[in-house]
C-alpha positions in Angstrom: -0.1 -0.1 -0.1 1.0 3.5 -0.8 0.7 6.5 1.8 -2.7 7.5 2.3 -4.2 10.3 -0.1 -5.7 13.2 2.3 -7.7 16.0 0.7 -9.6 18.9 2.2 -12.3 20.3 0.2 -13.8 23.7 1.2 -17.5 24.4 0.6 -20.0 27.2 1.8 -23.1 24.6 2.0 -23.0 23.8 5.6 -22.6 20.2 6.9 -26.0 18.8 6.1 -26.2 19.9 2.4 -22.5 18.6 1.9 -23.2 15.0 3.7 -26.6 14.9 1.2 -24.6 15.8 -1.6 -22.1 13.1 -0.8 -24.5 10.5 -0.3 -26.6 11.5 -3.5 -23.2 11.6 -5.3 -22.3 7.9 -4.2 -25.8 6.9 -5.4 -25.1 8.3 -8.7 -21.6 6.9 -8.7 -23.2 3.4 -8.1 -25.3 3.9 -11.3 -23.1 5.7 -13.6 -19.9 4.3 -13.2 -20.8 0.7 -12.1 -18.5 -0.8 -14.7 -15.4 0.7 -13.3 -16.4 1.2 -9.7 -17.8 -0.8 -6.7 -18.7 0.6 -3.4 -18.5 -2.3 -1.3 -19.5 -0.8 1.9 -20.8 2.5 3.2 -21.1 3.1 6.9 -22.1 6.8 8.2 -21.5 7.2 12.0 -22.6 10.9 12.4 -20.7 13.0 10.0 -18.0 10.5 9.2 -18.5 8.1 6.2 -16.2 4.6 6.5 -16.1 3.1 2.9 -14.6 0.3 1.0 -14.4 0.7 -2.7 -13.1 -1.3 -5.7 -11.9 0.3 -8.9 -9.5 -1.0 -12.0 -9.5 -4.1 -9.9 -8.0 -2.7 -7.0 -9.4 -2.2 -3.5 -9.4 1.0 -1.1 -10.5 1.9 2.0 -10.8 5.5 3.4 -13.0 8.0 5.6 -14.9 11.2 4.7 -15.3 13.5 7.5 -18.1 16.3 6.7 -17.6 19.6 8.3 -19.3 23.1 8.2 -16.8 24.5 5.9 -15.1 21.7 4.2 -14.7 18.0 3.5 -11.8 15.9 4.7 -11.1 12.7 2.6 -8.4 10.1 3.5 -8.2 7.2 1.7 -5.6 4.1 1.6 -5.1 3.5 -2.3 -3.1 0.6 -3.6 -0.1 1.8 -6.2 -2.3 1.8 -9.3 -5.1 3.7 -7.9 -2.6 6.2 -6.1 -0.9 7.2 -9.4 -4.5 7.8 -11.1 -5.5 9.9 -7.9 -2.1 11.8 -8.0 -3.1 13.0 -11.5 -6.7 13.9 -10.5 -5.7 15.6 -7.5 -2.7 17.5 -8.9 -5.1 20.9 -8.2 -7.3 22.9 -10.0 -5.2 26.0 -10.9 -8.3 28.2 -10.2 -8.8 26.4 -6.7 -12.4 25.5 -7.4 -14.3 22.8 -5.3 -15.6 19.5 -7.0 -19.0 20.2 -8.9 -20.8 18.3 -6.1 -19.8 20.7 -3.6 -20.4 23.8 -5.4 -22.9 26.4 -4.1 -26.2 26.4 -5.9 
């Protein structure tokens, strides 16, 4: 296993709305990306989601902590997924949050 990937994503939604959007996003991911991604376990305890998933034949475990003004993702990825994640999280030059957490 590689070192954990830790990402903090700021938002202006409030805790409840951010959690709602994460839950909706996970449901959409199950439907839209089922050929690539399988969410094996999803357990909410308060404002913390513990999950296990597999993608590209690799497994990963992690947690998402939802706060009033940010979401913190910590996931332990195998080397293949870590390489993909590194490219995806290299940073948006404009510092935008993911669409799921944009205020609407």
